[in-house]
C-alpha positions in Angstrom: 15.8 -1.2 4.6 12.7 -0.9 2.3 10.4 -2.1 5.1 11.7 0.6 7.5 9.3 3.6 7.7 12.2 5.8 8.8 14.3 5.0 5.7 12.2 6.7 3.0 14.4 9.7 2.6 17.5 7.5 2.3 15.7 5.3 -0.3 14.7 8.3 -2.3 18.4 9.3 -2.5 19.4 5.7 -3.4 16.5 4.3 -5.6 18.8 1.5 -6.8 18.7 0.1 -3.3 14.9 -0.2 -3.2 13.3 -3.6 -2.8 9.9 -2.7 -4.4 8.2 -5.8 -3.0 9.0 -4.8 0.6 8.5 -1.1 0.0 5.0 -1.8 -1.2 4.1 -3.0 2.3 5.7 0.0 4.0 3.0 2.5 5.3 5.5 5.4 5.0 6.2 4.8 1.3 2.8 5.8 -0.2 4.0 8.9 -2.0 7.1 7.1 -3.4 4.8 4.3 -4.6 2.4 6.8 -6.2 5.4 8.2 -8.1 6.4 4.7 -9.3 3.1 2.9 -9.9 4.7 0.4 -12.3 7.0 -0.8 -9.5 4.2 -1.6 -7.0 3.8 -5.1 -5.8 0.0 -5.4 -5.5 0.1 -8.4 -3.2 2.1 -6.4 -0.6 0.2 -3.2 -1.2 -3.1 -4.9 -0.5 -1.9 -5.5 3.0 -0.6 -2.0 3.6 -2.8 -0.1 6.0 -1.8 3.3 4.5 -2.7 2.2 0.9 -6.5 2.3 1.0 -6.9 5.2 -1.4 -4.5 3.6 -4.0 -6.3 0.4 -3.6 -9.7 2.1 -4.1 -8.4 3.6 -7.4 -7.0 0.2 -8.6 -9.6 -2.3 -7.5 -8.8 -4.6 -10.4 -5.2 -5.1 -8.9 -6.2 -5.8 -5.3 -5.2 -9.1 -3.8 -8.4 -9.8 -1.9 -6.9 -12.3 0.5 -4.2 -9.8 1.6 -6.8 -7.0 1.8 -8.8 -9.1 4.2 -5.8 -9.2 6.5 -5.2 -5.4 6.2 -5.9 -3.9 9.7 -7.1 -0.6 8.1 -10.3 -2.2 6.9 -11.3 -3.1 10.4 -10.9 0.3 12.0 -14.2 2.2 12.6 -15.6 2.8 9.2 -15.7 6.5 8.7 -13.9 6.7 5.4 -16.0 6.2 2.3 -13.0 4.7 0.5 -13.0 1.8 3.0 -16.7 1.4 2.8 -16.5 1.2 -1.0 -13.7 -1.5 -0.8 -15.6 -3.5 1.8 -18.7 -3.4 -0.4 -16.6 -5.1 -3.2 -15.9 -8.1 -0.9 
């Protein structure tokens, strides 16, 4: 359920059912993850294509191997946040 982008509202209503590891990889869960930064699984978040801004703000927590597999870093580089992260590689 936590991997399902369509389940975010249901998970907000039932936070005891959240698998935070799986949720950290869910592109639709960014706001919920921002509200619960202590629950983030940084390995999974590093591969989340919607998490570039959170990763930029927490570069010391990035799993660089997972980030290298994140499809968002290979899209046309128009976003300065992506450029900044790629520079760190």
